[in-house]
HTML snippet that shows the backbone in 3Dmol.js (N, CA, C, O; Angstrom):
<script src="https://3Dmol.org/build/3Dmol-min.js"></script>
<div id="view" style="width:600px;height:400px;position:relative"></div>
<script>
const pdb = `
ATOM      1  N   PRO A   1       0.829  -1.204   0.000  1.00  0.00           N
ATOM      2  CA  PRO A   1       0.000   0.000   0.000  1.00  0.00           C
ATOM      3  C   PRO A   1       0.868   1.261   0.000  1.00  0.00           C
ATOM      4  O   PRO A   1       1.963   1.280   0.563  1.00  0.00           O
ATOM      5  N   GLU A   2       0.366   2.289  -0.628  1.00  0.00           N
ATOM      6  CA  GLU A   2       1.080   3.565  -0.671  1.00  0.00           C
ATOM      7  C   GLU A   2       0.839   4.348   0.622  1.00  0.00           C
ATOM      8  O   GLU A   2      -0.213   4.249   1.254  1.00  0.00           O
ATOM      9  N   VAL A   3       1.863   5.133   0.989  1.00  0.00           N
ATOM     10  CA  VAL A   3       1.788   5.978   2.176  1.00  0.00           C
ATOM     11  C   VAL A   3       2.004   7.421   1.725  1.00  0.00           C
ATOM     12  O   VAL A   3       3.077   7.769   1.234  1.00  0.00           O
ATOM     13  N   PHE A   4       0.981   8.253   1.894  1.00  0.00           N
ATOM     14  CA  PHE A   4       1.074   9.660   1.525  1.00  0.00           C
ATOM     15  C   PHE A   4       1.614  10.446   2.714  1.00  0.00           C
ATOM     16  O   PHE A   4       1.089  10.346   3.823  1.00  0.00           O
ATOM     17  N   ILE A   5       2.668  11.229   2.478  1.00  0.00           N
ATOM     18  CA  ILE A   5       3.258  12.046   3.544  1.00  0.00           C
ATOM     19  C   ILE A   5       3.237  13.508   3.110  1.00  0.00           C
ATOM     20  O   ILE A   5       4.028  13.908   2.255  1.00  0.00           O
ATOM     21  N   PRO A   6       2.345  14.311   3.684  1.00  0.00           N
ATOM     22  CA  PRO A   6       2.313  15.740   3.356  1.00  0.00           C
ATOM     23  C   PRO A   6       3.585  16.440   3.841  1.00  0.00           C
ATOM     24  O   PRO A   6       4.248  15.969   4.765  1.00  0.00           O
ATOM     25  N   GLU A   7       3.908  17.539   3.225  1.00  0.00           N
ATOM     26  CA  GLU A   7       5.089  18.308   3.619  1.00  0.00           C
ATOM     27  C   GLU A   7       4.974  18.803   5.053  1.00  0.00           C
ATOM     28  O   GLU A   7       5.984  18.921   5.747  1.00  0.00           O
ATOM     29  N   THR A   8       3.765  19.093   5.506  1.00  0.00           N
ATOM     30  CA  THR A   8       3.586  19.563   6.882  1.00  0.00           C
ATOM     31  C   THR A   8       3.954  18.482   7.895  1.00  0.00           C
ATOM     32  O   THR A   8       4.430  18.791   8.987  1.00  0.00           O
ATOM     33  N   VAL A   9       3.737  17.225   7.540  1.00  0.00           N
ATOM     34  CA  VAL A   9       4.125  16.120   8.421  1.00  0.00           C
ATOM     35  C   VAL A   9       5.652  16.027   8.478  1.00  0.00           C
ATOM     36  O   VAL A   9       6.219  15.792   9.545  1.00  0.00           O
ATOM     37  N   MET A  10       6.305  16.209   7.355  1.00  0.00           N
ATOM     38  CA  MET A  10       7.770  16.189   7.331  1.00  0.00           C
ATOM     39  C   MET A  10       8.321  17.347   8.162  1.00  0.00           C
ATOM     40  O   MET A  10       9.300  17.184   8.890  1.00  0.00           O
ATOM     41  N   LEU A  11       7.696  18.504   8.052  1.00  0.00           N
ATOM     42  CA  LEU A  11       8.127  19.672   8.810  1.00  0.00           C
ATOM     43  C   LEU A  11       8.013  19.420  10.312  1.00  0.00           C
ATOM     44  O   LEU A  11       8.932  19.719  11.075  1.00  0.00           O
ATOM     45  N   GLU A  12       6.889  18.872  10.717  1.00  0.00           N
ATOM     46  CA  GLU A  12       6.685  18.591  12.135  1.00  0.00           C
ATOM     47  C   GLU A  12       7.620  17.482  12.618  1.00  0.00           C
ATOM     48  O   GLU A  12       8.143  17.550  13.731  1.00  0.00           O
ATOM     49  N   ALA A  13       7.828  16.477  11.795  1.00  0.00           N
ATOM     50  CA  ALA A  13       8.726  15.376  12.167  1.00  0.00           C
ATOM     51  C   ALA A  13      10.153  15.879  12.361  1.00  0.00           C
ATOM     52  O   ALA A  13      10.844  15.444  13.283  1.00  0.00           O
ATOM     53  N   GLU A  14      10.595  16.788  11.503  1.00  0.00           N
ATOM     54  CA  GLU A  14      11.952  17.335  11.646  1.00  0.00           C
ATOM     55  C   GLU A  14      12.077  18.074  12.966  1.00  0.00           C
ATOM     56  O   GLU A  14      13.079  17.934  13.668  1.00  0.00           O
ATOM     57  N   TRP A  15      11.069  18.858  13.304  1.00  0.00           N
ATOM     58  CA  TRP A  15      11.105  19.623  14.551  1.00  0.00           C
ATOM     59  C   TRP A  15      11.173  18.685  15.756  1.00  0.00           C
ATOM     60  O   TRP A  15      11.972  18.902  16.668  1.00  0.00           O
ATOM     61  N   VAL A  16      10.339  17.647  15.763  1.00  0.00           N
ATOM     62  CA  VAL A  16      10.323  16.692  16.873  1.00  0.00           C
ATOM     63  C   VAL A  16      11.651  15.949  16.969  1.00  0.00           C
ATOM     64  O   VAL A  16      12.197  15.797  18.062  1.00  0.00           O
ATOM     65  N   LEU A  17      12.168  15.492  15.852  1.00  0.00           N
ATOM     66  CA  LEU A  17      13.450  14.769  15.869  1.00  0.00           C
ATOM     67  C   LEU A  17      14.578  15.651  16.389  1.00  0.00           C
ATOM     68  O   LEU A  17      15.445  15.190  17.131  1.00  0.00           O
ATOM     69  N   ARG A  18      14.562  16.920  15.997  1.00  0.00           N
ATOM     70  CA  ARG A  18      15.626  17.838  16.406  1.00  0.00           C
ATOM     71  C   ARG A  18      15.469  18.289  17.854  1.00  0.00           C
ATOM     72  O   ARG A  18      16.421  18.216  18.631  1.00  0.00           O
ATOM     73  N   HIS A  19      14.282  18.753  18.222  1.00  0.00           N
ATOM     74  CA  HIS A  19      14.084  19.337  19.549  1.00  0.00           C
ATOM     75  C   HIS A  19      13.803  18.310  20.645  1.00  0.00           C
ATOM     76  O   HIS A  19      14.352  18.416  21.742  1.00  0.00           O
ATOM     77  N   ALA A  20      12.977  17.344  20.369  1.00  0.00           N
ATOM     78  CA  ALA A  20      12.594  16.384  21.403  1.00  0.00           C
ATOM     79  C   ALA A  20      13.598  15.242  21.556  1.00  0.00           C
ATOM     80  O   ALA A  20      13.815  14.734  22.656  1.00  0.00           O
ATOM     81  N   TYR A  21      14.207  14.846  20.431  1.00  0.00           N
ATOM     82  CA  TYR A  21      15.098  13.695  20.480  1.00  0.00           C
ATOM     83  C   TYR A  21      16.563  14.037  20.278  1.00  0.00           C
ATOM     84  O   TYR A  21      17.424  13.173  20.440  1.00  0.00           O
ATOM     85  N   GLY A  22      16.859  15.267  19.932  1.00  0.00           N
ATOM     86  CA  GLY A  22      18.242  15.718  19.837  1.00  0.00           C
ATOM     87  C   GLY A  22      19.012  15.241  18.616  1.00  0.00           C
ATOM     88  O   GLY A  22      20.243  15.251  18.625  1.00  0.00           O
ATOM     89  N   PHE A  23      18.319  14.826  17.575  1.00  0.00           N
ATOM     90  CA  PHE A  23      19.006  14.412  16.357  1.00  0.00           C
ATOM     91  C   PHE A  23      19.563  15.629  15.632  1.00  0.00           C
ATOM     92  O   PHE A  23      18.958  16.701  15.652  1.00  0.00           O
ATOM     93  N   GLY A  24      20.700  15.466  15.000  1.00  0.00           N
ATOM     94  CA  GLY A  24      21.313  16.530  14.231  1.00  0.00           C
ATOM     95  C   GLY A  24      20.886  16.478  12.775  1.00  0.00           C
ATOM     96  O   GLY A  24      20.257  15.520  12.324  1.00  0.00           O
ATOM     97  N   THR A  25      21.239  17.518  12.059  1.00  0.00           N
ATOM     98  CA  THR A  25      20.872  17.626  10.646  1.00  0.00           C
ATOM     99  C   THR A  25      21.310  16.425   9.818  1.00  0.00           C
ATOM    100  O   THR A  25      20.499  15.908   9.051  1.00  0.00           O
ATOM    101  N   PRO A  26      22.562  15.950   9.933  1.00  0.00           N
ATOM    102  CA  PRO A  26      22.958  14.807   9.086  1.00  0.00           C
ATOM    103  C   PRO A  26      22.082  13.569   9.297  1.00  0.00           C
ATOM    104  O   PRO A  26      21.720  12.897   8.331  1.00  0.00           O
ATOM    105  N   ALA A  27      21.744  13.267  10.540  1.00  0.00           N
ATOM    106  CA  ALA A  27      20.917  12.086  10.819  1.00  0.00           C
ATOM    107  C   ALA A  27      19.500  12.268  10.272  1.00  0.00           C
ATOM    108  O   ALA A  27      18.926  11.340   9.701  1.00  0.00           O
ATOM    109  N   ILE A  28      18.942  13.463  10.449  1.00  0.00           N
ATOM    110  CA  ILE A  28      17.589  13.726   9.953  1.00  0.00           C
ATOM    111  C   ILE A  28      17.578  13.715   8.433  1.00  0.00           C
ATOM    112  O   ILE A  28      16.682  13.132   7.822  1.00  0.00           O
ATOM    113  N   TYR A  29      18.552  14.346   7.827  1.00  0.00           N
ATOM    114  CA  TYR A  29      18.648  14.356   6.366  1.00  0.00           C
ATOM    115  C   TYR A  29      18.723  12.928   5.835  1.00  0.00           C
ATOM    116  O   TYR A  29      18.021  12.576   4.888  1.00  0.00           O
ATOM    117  N   ASP A  30      19.570  12.113   6.444  1.00  0.00           N
ATOM    118  CA  ASP A  30      19.738  10.723   6.009  1.00  0.00           C
ATOM    119  C   ASP A  30      18.421   9.957   6.139  1.00  0.00           C
ATOM    120  O   ASP A  30      18.021   9.240   5.221  1.00  0.00           O
ATOM    121  N   ALA A  31      17.752  10.110   7.279  1.00  0.00           N
ATOM    122  CA  ALA A  31      16.482   9.409   7.492  1.00  0.00           C
ATOM    123  C   ALA A  31      15.409   9.873   6.510  1.00  0.00           C
ATOM    124  O   ALA A  31      14.686   9.053   5.945  1.00  0.00           O
ATOM    125  N   PHE A  32      15.306  11.177   6.309  1.00  0.00           N
ATOM    126  CA  PHE A  32      14.292  11.710   5.394  1.00  0.00           C
ATOM    127  C   PHE A  32      14.577  11.297   3.947  1.00  0.00           C
ATOM    128  O   PHE A  32      13.658  10.978   3.193  1.00  0.00           O
ATOM    129  N   THR A  33      15.830  11.306   3.576  1.00  0.00           N
ATOM    130  CA  THR A  33      16.192  10.905   2.212  1.00  0.00           C
ATOM    131  C   THR A  33      15.814   9.450   1.970  1.00  0.00           C
ATOM    132  O   THR A  33      15.267   9.101   0.923  1.00  0.00           O
ATOM    133  N   LYS A  34      16.112   8.614   2.948  1.00  0.00           N
ATOM    134  CA  LYS A  34      15.749   7.192   2.821  1.00  0.00           C
ATOM    135  C   LYS A  34      14.239   7.012   2.819  1.00  0.00           C
ATOM    136  O   LYS A  34      13.710   6.238   2.021  1.00  0.00           O
ATOM    137  N   LEU A  35      13.540   7.714   3.699  1.00  0.00           N
ATOM    138  CA  LEU A  35      12.078   7.623   3.766  1.00  0.00           C
ATOM    139  C   LEU A  35      11.447   8.052   2.445  1.00  0.00           C
ATOM    140  O   LEU A  35      10.583   7.357   1.910  1.00  0.00           O
ATOM    141  N   CYS A  36      11.872   9.179   1.932  1.00  0.00           N
ATOM    142  CA  CYS A  36      11.301   9.704   0.677  1.00  0.00           C
ATOM    143  C   CYS A  36      11.636   8.824  -0.521  1.00  0.00           C
ATOM    144  O   CYS A  36      10.938   8.861  -1.535  1.00  0.00           O
ATOM    145  N   GLY A  37      12.692   8.041  -0.409  1.00  0.00           N
ATOM    146  CA  GLY A  37      13.100   7.169  -1.506  1.00  0.00           C
ATOM    147  C   GLY A  37      12.417   5.812  -1.522  1.00  0.00           C
ATOM    148  O   GLY A  37      12.609   5.029  -2.452  1.00  0.00           O
ATOM    149  N   LEU A  38      11.623   5.532  -0.498  1.00  0.00           N
ATOM    150  CA  LEU A  38      10.923   4.245  -0.469  1.00  0.00           C
ATOM    151  C   LEU A  38       9.884   4.188  -1.589  1.00  0.00           C
ATOM    152  O   LEU A  38       9.204   5.179  -1.855  1.00  0.00           O
ATOM    153  N   PRO A  39       9.760   3.039  -2.241  1.00  0.00           N
ATOM    154  CA  PRO A  39       8.869   2.955  -3.403  1.00  0.00           C
ATOM    155  C   PRO A  39       7.388   3.180  -3.085  1.00  0.00           C
ATOM    156  O   PRO A  39       6.631   3.571  -3.973  1.00  0.00           O
ATOM    157  N   ASN A  40       6.961   2.945  -1.856  1.00  0.00           N
ATOM    158  CA  ASN A  40       5.542   3.111  -1.531  1.00  0.00           C
ATOM    159  C   ASN A  40       5.220   4.464  -0.886  1.00  0.00           C
ATOM    160  O   ASN A  40       4.075   4.712  -0.509  1.00  0.00           O
ATOM    161  N   VAL A  41       6.229   5.340  -0.759  1.00  0.00           N
ATOM    162  CA  VAL A  41       6.000   6.665  -0.186  1.00  0.00           C
ATOM    163  C   VAL A  41       5.617   7.639  -1.294  1.00  0.00           C
ATOM    164  O   VAL A  41       6.296   7.744  -2.316  1.00  0.00           O
ATOM    165  N   VAL A  42       4.518   8.346  -1.069  1.00  0.00           N
ATOM    166  CA  VAL A  42       4.022   9.337  -2.021  1.00  0.00           C
ATOM    167  C   VAL A  42       4.115  10.711  -1.370  1.00  0.00           C
ATOM    168  O   VAL A  42       3.607  10.926  -0.269  1.00  0.00           O
ATOM    169  N   LEU A  43       4.764  11.628  -2.059  1.00  0.00           N
ATOM    170  CA  LEU A  43       4.903  13.008  -1.591  1.00  0.00           C
ATOM    171  C   LEU A  43       4.101  13.922  -2.510  1.00  0.00           C
ATOM    172  O   LEU A  43       3.945  13.615  -3.692  1.00  0.00           O
ATOM    173  N   PRO A  44       3.585  15.048  -1.989  1.00  0.00           N
ATOM    174  CA  PRO A  44       2.835  15.962  -2.848  1.00  0.00           C
ATOM    175  C   PRO A  44       3.679  16.510  -3.995  1.00  0.00           C
ATOM    176  O   PRO A  44       3.178  16.710  -5.101  1.00  0.00           O
ATOM    177  N   SER A  45       4.955  16.749  -3.727  1.00  0.00           N
ATOM    178  CA  SER A  45       5.862  17.270  -4.743  1.00  0.00           C
ATOM    179  C   SER A  45       7.266  16.728  -4.464  1.00  0.00           C
ATOM    180  O   SER A  45       8.039  17.355  -3.740  1.00  0.00           O
ATOM    181  N   PRO A  46       7.596  15.575  -5.030  1.00  0.00           N
ATOM    182  CA  PRO A  46       8.907  14.967  -4.762  1.00  0.00           C
ATOM    183  C   PRO A  46      10.082  15.888  -5.098  1.00  0.00           C
ATOM    184  O   PRO A  46      11.072  15.925  -4.368  1.00  0.00           O
ATOM    185  N   HIS A  47       9.970  16.625  -6.198  1.00  0.00           N
ATOM    186  CA  HIS A  47      11.062  17.529  -6.586  1.00  0.00           C
ATOM    187  C   HIS A  47      11.237  18.638  -5.551  1.00  0.00           C
ATOM    188  O   HIS A  47      12.363  18.991  -5.198  1.00  0.00           O
ATOM    189  N   ARG A  48      10.131  19.180  -5.070  1.00  0.00           N
ATOM    190  CA  ARG A  48      10.196  20.234  -4.064  1.00  0.00           C
ATOM    191  C   ARG A  48      10.836  19.705  -2.775  1.00  0.00           C
ATOM    192  O   ARG A  48      11.642  20.399  -2.155  1.00  0.00           O
ATOM    193  N   MET A  49      10.481  18.485  -2.373  1.00  0.00           N
ATOM    194  CA  MET A  49      11.066  17.903  -1.165  1.00  0.00           C
ATOM    195  C   MET A  49      12.555  17.648  -1.380  1.00  0.00           C
ATOM    196  O   MET A  49      13.352  17.869  -0.469  1.00  0.00           O
ATOM    197  N   GLN A  50      12.935  17.195  -2.550  1.00  0.00           N
ATOM    198  CA  GLN A  50      14.354  16.968  -2.848  1.00  0.00           C
ATOM    199  C   GLN A  50      15.130  18.282  -2.759  1.00  0.00           C
ATOM    200  O   GLN A  50      16.226  18.318  -2.199  1.00  0.00           O
ATOM    201  N   THR A  51      14.575  19.348  -3.302  1.00  0.00           N
ATOM    202  CA  THR A  51      15.211  20.663  -3.227  1.00  0.00           C
ATOM    203  C   THR A  51      15.322  21.122  -1.778  1.00  0.00           C
ATOM    204  O   THR A  51      16.369  21.617  -1.361  1.00  0.00           O
ATOM    205  N   ALA A  52      14.254  20.962  -1.018  1.00  0.00           N
ATOM    206  CA  ALA A  52      14.265  21.364   0.389  1.00  0.00           C
ATOM    207  C   ALA A  52      15.295  20.568   1.175  1.00  0.00           C
ATOM    208  O   ALA A  52      16.020  21.132   1.995  1.00  0.00           O
ATOM    209  N   LEU A  53      15.369  19.275   0.936  1.00  0.00           N
ATOM    210  CA  LEU A  53      16.342  18.448   1.652  1.00  0.00           C
ATOM    211  C   LEU A  53      17.773  18.841   1.308  1.00  0.00           C
ATOM    212  O   LEU A  53      18.650  18.806   2.172  1.00  0.00           O
ATOM    213  N   GLN A  54      18.016  19.210   0.063  1.00  0.00           N
ATOM    214  CA  GLN A  54      19.372  19.641  -0.310  1.00  0.00           C
ATOM    215  C   GLN A  54      19.722  20.955   0.387  1.00  0.00           C
ATOM    216  O   GLN A  54      20.839  21.117   0.877  1.00  0.00           O
ATOM    217  N   CYS A  55      18.784  21.884   0.434  1.00  0.00           N
ATOM    218  CA  CYS A  55      19.013  23.145   1.149  1.00  0.00           C
ATOM    219  C   CYS A  55      19.256  22.884   2.631  1.00  0.00           C
ATOM    220  O   CYS A  55      20.117  23.512   3.247  1.00  0.00           O
ATOM    221  N   TYR A  56      18.499  21.964   3.191  1.00  0.00           N
ATOM    222  CA  TYR A  56      18.650  21.579   4.595  1.00  0.00           C
ATOM    223  C   TYR A  56      20.041  20.982   4.835  1.00  0.00           C
ATOM    224  O   TYR A  56      20.706  21.323   5.814  1.00  0.00           O
ATOM    225  N   ALA A  57      20.469  20.111   3.957  1.00  0.00           N
ATOM    226  CA  ALA A  57      21.800  19.509   4.083  1.00  0.00           C
ATOM    227  C   ALA A  57      22.894  20.560   3.964  1.00  0.00           C
ATOM    228  O   ALA A  57      23.977  20.406   4.530  1.00  0.00           O
ATOM    229  N   ASP A  58      22.607  21.628   3.226  1.00  0.00           N
ATOM    230  CA  ASP A  58      23.574  22.714   3.044  1.00  0.00           C
ATOM    231  C   ASP A  58      23.562  23.716   4.198  1.00  0.00           C
ATOM    232  O   ASP A  58      24.284  24.713   4.160  1.00  0.00           O
ATOM    233  N   GLY A  59      22.734  23.453   5.238  1.00  0.00           N
ATOM    234  CA  GLY A  59      22.762  24.294   6.425  1.00  0.00           C
ATOM    235  C   GLY A  59      21.557  25.177   6.658  1.00  0.00           C
ATOM    236  O   GLY A  59      21.533  25.943   7.621  1.00  0.00           O
ATOM    237  N   MET A  60      20.565  25.089   5.807  1.00  0.00           N
ATOM    238  CA  MET A  60      19.372  25.907   5.980  1.00  0.00           C
ATOM    239  C   MET A  60      18.406  25.224   6.951  1.00  0.00           C
ATOM    240  O   MET A  60      18.342  23.996   7.000  1.00  0.00           O
ATOM    241  N   ASP A  61      17.668  26.005   7.710  1.00  0.00           N
ATOM    242  CA  ASP A  61      16.602  25.486   8.552  1.00  0.00           C
ATOM    243  C   ASP A  61      15.615  24.734   7.668  1.00  0.00           C
ATOM    244  O   ASP A  61      15.334  25.171   6.552  1.00  0.00           O
ATOM    245  N   PHE A  62      15.081  23.606   8.149  1.00  0.00           N
ATOM    246  CA  PHE A  62      14.213  22.782   7.306  1.00  0.00           C
ATOM    247  C   PHE A  62      12.942  23.533   6.889  1.00  0.00           C
ATOM    248  O   PHE A  62      12.535  23.460   5.729  1.00  0.00           O
ATOM    249  N   GLY A  63      12.323  24.244   7.816  1.00  0.00           N
ATOM    250  CA  GLY A  63      11.129  25.017   7.467  1.00  0.00           C
ATOM    251  C   GLY A  63      11.430  26.073   6.414  1.00  0.00           C
ATOM    252  O   GLY A  63      10.666  26.249   5.464  1.00  0.00           O
ATOM    253  N   ASP A  64      12.544  26.772   6.586  1.00  0.00           N
ATOM    254  CA  ASP A  64      12.957  27.770   5.591  1.00  0.00           C
ATOM    255  C   ASP A  64      13.235  27.114   4.249  1.00  0.00           C
ATOM    256  O   ASP A  64      12.909  27.666   3.198  1.00  0.00           O
ATOM    257  N   ALA A  65      13.838  25.932   4.291  1.00  0.00           N
ATOM    258  CA  ALA A  65      14.145  25.207   3.052  1.00  0.00           C
ATOM    259  C   ALA A  65      12.862  24.833   2.313  1.00  0.00           C
ATOM    260  O   ALA A  65      12.804  24.920   1.086  1.00  0.00           O
ATOM    261  N   LEU A  66      11.841  24.421   3.050  1.00  0.00           N
ATOM    262  CA  LEU A  66      10.554  24.108   2.418  1.00  0.00           C
ATOM    263  C   LEU A  66       9.925  25.348   1.803  1.00  0.00           C
ATOM    264  O   LEU A  66       9.386  25.290   0.698  1.00  0.00           O
ATOM    265  N   HIS A  67       9.990  26.477   2.518  1.00  0.00           N
ATOM    266  CA  HIS A  67       9.444  27.729   1.976  1.00  0.00           C
ATOM    267  C   HIS A  67      10.169  28.129   0.693  1.00  0.00           C
ATOM    268  O   HIS A  67       9.538  28.507  -0.294  1.00  0.00           O
ATOM    269  N   LEU A  68      11.478  28.043   0.717  1.00  0.00           N
ATOM    270  CA  LEU A  68      12.259  28.407  -0.461  1.00  0.00           C
ATOM    271  C   LEU A  68      11.957  27.474  -1.628  1.00  0.00           C
ATOM    272  O   LEU A  68      11.779  27.924  -2.760  1.00  0.00           O
ATOM    273  N   ALA A  69      11.901  26.175  -1.349  1.00  0.00           N
ATOM    274  CA  ALA A  69      11.615  25.210  -2.410  1.00  0.00           C
ATOM    275  C   ALA A  69      10.224  25.434  -3.003  1.00  0.00           C
ATOM    276  O   ALA A  69      10.026  25.263  -4.206  1.00  0.00           O
ATOM    277  N   ALA A  70       9.270  25.812  -2.169  1.00  0.00           N
ATOM    278  CA  ALA A  70       7.908  26.054  -2.646  1.00  0.00           C
ATOM    279  C   ALA A  70       7.808  27.317  -3.491  1.00  0.00           C
ATOM    280  O   ALA A  70       6.844  27.488  -4.238  1.00  0.00           O
ATOM    281  N   SER A  71       8.786  28.193  -3.380  1.00  0.00           N
ATOM    282  CA  SER A  71       8.736  29.468  -4.105  1.00  0.00           C
ATOM    283  C   SER A  71       9.558  29.456  -5.391  1.00  0.00           C
ATOM    284  O   SER A  71       9.730  30.507  -6.008  1.00  0.00           O
ATOM    285  N   GLN A  72      10.059  28.329  -5.801  1.00  0.00           N
ATOM    286  CA  GLN A  72      10.950  28.255  -6.962  1.00  0.00           C
ATOM    287  C   GLN A  72      10.321  28.807  -8.245  1.00  0.00           C
ATOM    288  O   GLN A  72      11.027  29.338  -9.101  1.00  0.00           O
ATOM    289  N   ALA A  73       9.016  28.685  -8.378  1.00  0.00           N
ATOM    290  CA  ALA A  73       8.356  29.177  -9.592  1.00  0.00           C
ATOM    291  C   ALA A  73       8.073  30.676  -9.541  1.00  0.00           C
ATOM    292  O   ALA A  73       7.633  31.258 -10.532  1.00  0.00           O
ATOM    293  N   CYS A  74       8.321  31.297  -8.402  1.00  0.00           N
ATOM    294  CA  CYS A  74       8.057  32.728  -8.245  1.00  0.00           C
ATOM    295  C   CYS A  74       9.250  33.549  -8.719  1.00  0.00           C
ATOM    296  O   CYS A  74      10.393  33.101  -8.638  1.00  0.00           O
ATOM    297  N   GLY A  75       8.983  34.715  -9.199  1.00  0.00           N
ATOM    298  CA  GLY A  75      10.054  35.588  -9.656  1.00  0.00           C
ATOM    299  C   GLY A  75      10.839  36.210  -8.518  1.00  0.00           C
ATOM    300  O   GLY A  75      12.032  36.480  -8.657  1.00  0.00           O
ATOM    301  N   THR A  76      10.178  36.438  -7.393  1.00  0.00           N
ATOM    302  CA  THR A  76      10.815  37.077  -6.241  1.00  0.00           C
ATOM    303  C   THR A  76      10.341  36.387  -4.972  1.00  0.00           C
ATOM    304  O   THR A  76       9.189  35.963  -4.871  1.00  0.00           O
ATOM    305  N   PHE A  77      11.243  36.282  -4.007  1.00  0.00           N
ATOM    306  CA  PHE A  77      10.957  35.631  -2.733  1.00  0.00           C
ATOM    307  C   PHE A  77      11.230  36.628  -1.619  1.00  0.00           C
ATOM    308  O   PHE A  77      12.354  37.114  -1.489  1.00  0.00           O
ATOM    309  N   PHE A  78      10.216  36.942  -0.810  1.00  0.00           N
ATOM    310  CA  PHE A  78      10.355  37.906   0.269  1.00  0.00           C
ATOM    311  C   PHE A  78      10.068  37.256   1.621  1.00  0.00           C
ATOM    312  O   PHE A  78       8.936  37.313   2.101  1.00  0.00           O
ATOM    313  N   PRO A  79      11.062  36.648   2.234  1.00  0.00           N
ATOM    314  CA  PRO A  79      10.856  36.088   3.575  1.00  0.00           C
ATOM    315  C   PRO A  79      10.980  37.183   4.634  1.00  0.00           C
ATOM    316  O   PRO A  79      11.484  38.271   4.352  1.00  0.00           O
ATOM    317  N   PHE A  80      10.530  36.899   5.829  1.00  0.00           N
ATOM    318  CA  PHE A  80      10.632  37.849   6.929  1.00  0.00           C
ATOM    319  C   PHE A  80      11.983  37.740   7.645  1.00  0.00           C
ATOM    320  O   PHE A  80      12.487  38.733   8.168  1.00  0.00           O
ATOM    321  N   ALA A  81      12.558  36.560   7.670  1.00  0.00           N
ATOM    322  CA  ALA A  81      13.793  36.332   8.417  1.00  0.00           C
ATOM    323  C   ALA A  81      15.019  36.758   7.606  1.00  0.00           C
ATOM    324  O   ALA A  81      15.209  36.315   6.473  1.00  0.00           O
ATOM    325  N   ARG A  82      15.839  37.613   8.193  1.00  0.00           N
ATOM    326  CA  ARG A  82      17.048  38.081   7.495  1.00  0.00           C
ATOM    327  C   ARG A  82      18.004  36.941   7.191  1.00  0.00           C
ATOM    328  O   ARG A  82      18.639  36.919   6.136  1.00  0.00           O
ATOM    329  N   LYS A  83      18.107  35.992   8.117  1.00  0.00           N
ATOM    330  CA  LYS A  83      18.990  34.843   7.915  1.00  0.00           C
ATOM    331  C   LYS A  83      18.576  34.067   6.667  1.00  0.00           C
ATOM    332  O   LYS A  83      19.427  33.647   5.884  1.00  0.00           O
ATOM    333  N   LEU A  84      17.282  33.878   6.485  1.00  0.00           N
ATOM    334  CA  LEU A  84      16.792  33.182   5.301  1.00  0.00           C
ATOM    335  C   LEU A  84      17.044  34.005   4.045  1.00  0.00           C
ATOM    336  O   LEU A  84      17.371  33.447   2.998  1.00  0.00           O
ATOM    337  N   ILE A  85      16.899  35.306   4.133  1.00  0.00           N
ATOM    338  CA  ILE A  85      17.156  36.164   2.975  1.00  0.00           C
ATOM    339  C   ILE A  85      18.587  35.958   2.487  1.00  0.00           C
ATOM    340  O   ILE A  85      18.819  35.798   1.289  1.00  0.00           O
ATOM    341  N   ARG A  86      19.551  35.962   3.418  1.00  0.00           N
ATOM    342  CA  ARG A  86      20.956  35.769   3.037  1.00  0.00           C
ATOM    343  C   ARG A  86      21.175  34.405   2.393  1.00  0.00           C
ATOM    344  O   ARG A  86      21.873  34.302   1.384  1.00  0.00           O
ATOM    345  N   LYS A  87      20.591  33.370   2.960  1.00  0.00           N
ATOM    346  CA  LYS A  87      20.776  32.024   2.418  1.00  0.00           C
ATOM    347  C   LYS A  87      20.058  31.857   1.083  1.00  0.00           C
ATOM    348  O   LYS A  87      20.556  31.167   0.194  1.00  0.00           O
ATOM    349  N   ALA A  88      18.893  32.483   0.938  1.00  0.00           N
ATOM    350  CA  ALA A  88      18.147  32.381  -0.311  1.00  0.00           C
ATOM    351  C   ALA A  88      18.852  33.111  -1.438  1.00  0.00           C
ATOM    352  O   ALA A  88      18.811  32.664  -2.584  1.00  0.00           O
ATOM    353  N   GLU A  89      19.497  34.227  -1.131  1.00  0.00           N
ATOM    354  CA  GLU A  89      20.201  34.983  -2.161  1.00  0.00           C
ATOM    355  C   GLU A  89      21.293  34.154  -2.807  1.00  0.00           C
ATOM    356  O   GLU A  89      21.559  34.313  -3.998  1.00  0.00           O
ATOM    357  N   GLY A  90      21.919  33.291  -2.068  1.00  0.00           N
ATOM    358  CA  GLY A  90      22.956  32.422  -2.601  1.00  0.00           C
ATOM    359  C   GLY A  90      22.414  31.326  -3.484  1.00  0.00           C
ATOM    360  O   GLY A  90      23.183  30.606  -4.121  1.00  0.00           O
ATOM    361  N   ARG A  91      21.100  31.186  -3.535  1.00  0.00           N
ATOM    362  CA  ARG A  91      20.465  30.137  -4.335  1.00  0.00           C
ATOM    363  C   ARG A  91      19.689  30.723  -5.514  1.00  0.00           C
ATOM    364  O   ARG A  91      18.869  30.036  -6.123  1.00  0.00           O
ATOM    365  N   GLY A  92      19.946  31.982  -5.833  1.00  0.00           N
ATOM    366  CA  GLY A  92      19.335  32.580  -6.999  1.00  0.00           C
ATOM    367  C   GLY A  92      17.917  33.082  -6.794  1.00  0.00           C
ATOM    368  O   GLY A  92      17.205  33.326  -7.768  1.00  0.00           O
ATOM    369  N   GLN A  93      17.494  33.240  -5.549  1.00  0.00           N
ATOM    370  CA  GLN A  93      16.132  33.727  -5.274  1.00  0.00           C
ATOM    371  C   GLN A  93      16.166  35.194  -4.948  1.00  0.00           C
ATOM    372  O   GLN A  93      15.123  35.793  -4.687  1.00  0.00           O
TER     373      GLN A  93
END
`;
const viewer = $3Dmol.createViewer("view");
viewer.addModel(pdb, "pdb");
viewer.setStyle({}, {cartoon: {color: "spectrum"}});
viewer.zoomTo();
viewer.render();
</script>
């Protein structure tokens, strides 16, 4: 059977793994990459999740990475957080 995982579930899971269980970015990235690669896992936008995970692996906050990945089709990206603005500028946004 297929398992649908919304991006909001991934966002919440990352927060719980990091804050409640103390996992670091490399461990979470590895787990999420393996989870998303399972043949029965269905994501709303696999390409967007792949982009977000790469940004996350490169040091971006996971929530910020999801926001940036979701805005790829937009001409301009205006986040509120200055830290995200600096990181997004390096990615052509």
